[in-house]
C-alpha positions in Angstrom: -100.5 15.1 149.4 -99.2 18.2 147.9 -96.9 20.0 145.6 -95.9 23.5 145.3 -95.1 23.3 141.6 -96.7 22.1 138.4 -96.0 18.4 138.1 -96.1 16.1 135.1 -96.7 12.4 135.2 -93.7 11.4 133.2 -93.0 7.7 133.5 -95.3 7.0 136.4 -97.3 4.8 134.0 -94.5 2.3 134.3 -94.1 2.9 138.0 -97.8 2.6 138.8 -98.2 -0.5 136.7 -102.0 -0.7 136.1 -102.8 3.0 135.6 -102.4 4.9 132.4 -100.6 8.2 131.8 -104.0 9.8 131.3 -105.0 8.6 134.8 -101.8 10.1 136.3 -102.4 13.4 134.5 -106.0 13.5 135.7 -104.8 12.9 139.4 -102.4 15.8 139.0 -105.1 18.0 137.6 -107.3 17.1 140.5 -104.6 17.9 142.9 -104.3 21.4 141.6 -108.1 21.8 141.8 -108.1 20.5 145.3 -105.4 22.9 146.3 -107.4 25.8 145.0 -110.6 24.5 146.7 -108.9 24.1 150.1 -106.4 27.0 150.0 -107.8 29.3 147.4 -106.0 30.4 144.2 -102.3 31.0 144.3 -101.3 34.5 145.2 -98.7 36.2 142.9 -96.1 35.7 145.6 -97.0 32.0 145.9 -96.9 31.7 142.1 -93.5 33.2 142.0 -92.1 30.8 144.5 -93.8 27.9 142.7 -92.2 29.0 139.4 -88.8 29.2 141.1 -89.2 25.7 142.6 -90.3 24.3 139.2 -87.3 26.0 137.4 -84.9 24.7 140.0 -86.6 21.4 140.3 -86.7 21.5 144.1 -89.3 21.1 146.7 -90.3 23.3 149.7 -87.8 21.8 152.2 -85.0 22.5 149.7 -86.1 26.1 149.4 -86.0 26.3 153.2 -82.5 24.8 153.2 -81.3 27.3 150.6 -82.7 30.2 152.6 -81.0 29.0 155.8 -77.7 28.6 153.9 -78.0 32.1 152.4 -78.3 30.7 148.8 -81.8 31.9 148.0 -82.4 34.7 145.5 -83.5 37.9 147.3 -86.6 38.1 145.1 -87.7 34.7 146.2 -87.0 35.5 149.8 -89.2 38.6 149.4 -92.0 36.5 147.8 -91.9 34.0 150.6 -92.2 36.8 153.2 -95.0 38.4 151.1 -96.8 35.0 151.0 -96.8 34.9 154.8 -93.9 32.5 155.3 -93.1 28.9 154.5 -96.2 27.6 156.2 -98.4 29.5 153.7 -96.6 27.9 150.8 -97.6 24.4 151.8 -100.8 23.6 149.9 -101.3 20.1 151.2 -104.7 18.5 150.8 -106.0 15.3 152.4 -106.8 12.1 150.5 -110.5 12.8 151.1 -110.3 16.4 149.8 -108.5 15.1 146.7 -111.1 12.4 146.0 -113.9 15.0 146.1 -112.0 17.3 143.8 -111.4 14.5 141.4 -115.1 13.7 141.4 -115.9 17.3 140.5 -113.2 17.4 137.8 -114.5 14.1 136.3 -118.1 15.4 136.3 -117.0 18.7 134.7 -114.9 17.0 132.0 -117.0 14.0 131.1 -120.5 14.4 132.7 -122.4 11.2 132.1 -119.3 9.4 130.8 -117.2 10.1 133.9 -117.6 6.7 135.3 -116.8 5.0 132.0 -113.7 7.1 131.5 -112.3 6.3 134.9 -113.2 2.7 134.6 -111.4 2.5 131.3 -108.3 3.7 133.2 -108.8 1.0 135.9 -110.2 3.4 138.5 -113.3 2.1 140.0 -113.0 3.1 143.7 -111.5 6.0 145.6 -108.7 3.8 146.8 -107.6 3.6 143.2 -107.1 7.4 143.3 -104.8 6.8 146.3 -102.9 4.0 144.5 -102.1 6.5 141.7 -101.2 9.2 144.2 -98.8 6.9 146.1 -97.2 5.8 142.8 -96.6 9.4 142.0 -95.1 9.9 145.5 -92.8 6.8 145.1 -91.6 8.1 141.7 -90.7 11.5 143.4 -93.3 13.5 141.5 -95.4 14.3 144.6 -94.5 14.8 148.3 -96.4 13.4 151.2 -96.8 14.5 154.7 -95.8 12.1 157.5 -99.5 11.5 158.4 -100.6 10.7 154.8 -101.7 7.1 154.3 -103.1 5.1 151.4 -106.1 4.3 153.7 -107.1 8.0 153.6 -108.5 7.2 150.2 -110.6 4.2 151.2 -114.3 4.5 150.7 -114.4 8.2 150.5 -117.5 7.8 148.3 -119.2 5.1 146.3 -118.5 5.4 142.6 -122.0 4.3 141.5 -123.7 6.8 143.8 -121.2 9.6 142.9 -121.2 9.2 139.2 -124.0 7.0 137.9 -126.8 7.8 140.4 -125.9 11.5 140.3 -127.6 11.6 136.9 -130.7 9.7 137.8 -133.8 11.4 136.5 -137.0 10.8 138.4 -140.1 10.8 136.1 -143.2 12.0 137.7 -146.6 10.4 136.8 
């Protein structure tokens, strides 16, 4: 799952049904964090292309189409070349990578309360992360690669172990 531009959850709450806007926003935050973990921070050239895409409300394939048609701003063409080409602009992450990034974000934000916050949003398994992601995809707010599947999110980690047991304190006699 990936996006080359900053994405907002908009009306995905309605689209996703059982998940709140806060849950959708959290998934998008985790997606940005996962992109940085997997691909590193955005370079200035990548950031420029991402800003262009956000301003034009287009995705990477549309940027490629515009370049092939000669309709792309020369500054953006230079940024794409400086970034290393189109393949370097794709900051796709796997479902598993996203799940681990979401765990880290939740722990950083809420610590001991992470499990409770997620549970309040109806998220109790990693597959729930995938359900929100695919609702965002269906609403057009995220793109997927042909090999992305909802099953990529199944049983990535156990919530009790990842959140509750992570804070277990062993007392010594």
